[in-house]
N, C-alpha and C positions, 0 to 999 in steps of 0.2 A: 391281166395278167402279171406276174412277179417276173422280175427279171436280177441275174447274180451274173457277178462280171467278176472272172477267178483267171488272176496275172501268175507268168510271172516275168522276171525281167533279170536281166542277168546287169546291167548297169544302171537298172533304175529309171532309164525313157520307157518301157512299158508299161513300168506300172504308177509310172507318171500319168501319161493317158490311160491307164483303167480308172486311175480316179478321180479324173474326169467327167471321162464314160460316163460312170455310175455318178457323179453328183450330179451331171445331166440329164441323164435319164432316173434319177430317184433310185439305182436299184440297189444292191447288195454288193462288198467287194469282198471277193476273198482270193487270198495272196499263197501262191504255192513260192518254199523259202525251198532253202540245203542250207548247211548246220555251218556250210563250209565254203568260202571265197570260188568260183570254180576258175581251171587252168583254157588259157586257149583249146592246148593238148589234148584236156580232159574234153571239152567238148568236140571235139576232130573225133577222135574214137568211138567217147557214145554216139557222135551219127553215125560212122559208118562200122561199128559193131549192133549196130540197133540197142544202145544200151540205154536200160530205164534207169538212173539214177533214184538213192533214197531222197525223200522228199517231205514236207510239212504245210499241216492248211495252216493262216492263220485264224480260224473260222467251220462251224460247217458248212460240206459244200453244199448241201439243201437240204432246208428248212420249209420247205415246200416240194411236193409229188410235180405242180405246175410250175416251179421256175424255169424259167426259159437261159440255159448259159451264153454269155460272149464273155470266150477265152479271144481273151489280149495276152501276146509273147513275143519273142521275136521268131528269126523265121531262118533259122543256121544248115548252110547247105543243099537249099530249098526245101524244108522240111521244119515243119512246127518245133520249137526251142526240142533239148530229149527233156524235162525236166517233167513234162506235162503228160507225157506218155503212160502215170502212173496211178493220174486223174485218167485220161482220156482210159485204160484198161479198168476204172471203178465206175464209171458210166455210161460206159457203153453198152447198147441196148438198154437204160433205165434213164437217157433222157431223149426228148422231141428233138423238135427246131435248136437248132445252135447257130450262131455267129464265130466268128474266129477277125480277131483284130490285130493287124501286127505294124508296127514301124520298127525295121530293120535297116542294114549298113544298103543296099543296092545297090551296090559299086561294080556285082556283075551278072546287074540288067535284071530282068522279071524273075519271079519264081514260078515259073511255070509248072513245079511238079505238089506245089505246098495243097493247092486243093485235094490232088490223086490220094497224095499222103492223111489227108485230114479223112477221107473215104474208105482209109485201109484200118485208120487206129480205129476208129469212134464207128465204123458199121451205115455211114449216111453220111449225103452229101448236107456241108453250110447249108441256110438259108443264106446264106450273106458272109464275105470272105473281101475283107476290108486290108490290102497289102501297100503300107504307106512307106517311102525309101529316106531315109535320111539323104538319098546322090541327088536327091530330086531338091533336096536343100538350100542345098551348095552352088556356087556356080560352076558355069559346065564347059569353063575352060580355066585352069585345066582337067581332065574329066579325071572324076574323083575317083579316087583308089582305097580299099580294103584302109589302110592305112588312115584314112583320112575322117574314115566312116565307122570308124570300131569304135573310138572314142570320145567322138561326140559328142554331147550332152544340149538335149534340147532346154530351151530359153521359157521359160512362164506362157509367152504371144505363138511359141510355137506348136505348146502344150494347147496352148485354145484351139488355135483354126486347124490342127488336126485331129483334138475329142470332137470339135464340130462339125468334121468332113468325114469322121467318121461312123457316128451318130446322123447326121445327116443319108449318112447308107445301108443303114442298117436297115432291112428291109419291116414292113409295120409286124408287128408279131413276133419280132426279136430284136 
């Protein structure tokens, strides 16, 4: 079975995590990118109005019909980041198992609607969801706020540790 890691990253954290996961799983890595930097206001509007922004892929999404995707991206407002929406639309009904991995802020607590969002967009439940939070990397007092997590950049040690946790959590077959 072949794996393909498909990632989008606003800050670089999820791409760094995706690269490490792809390396550990001997998988291809395809990046979803945008032509210009996304503002916080645009993020909020895309999420509120369910918009699917224009994106580009760094390579072919699938080179083999048997490839199993592992999507790696931030979670915004409890849902998968809006730049994934076009890719999800393209693969809906065409993929078997898939997994979703994220490192996001987490200052507002767990992303309880994430799996339902993935099911709605891809038409089926993910084999695995690994929802990692920057807030858990910060000291608990004072409680991390959005401003603390939004600009946080993972260290190489944190990337290595989080990728290892993600790889261990992925079910056999994905």
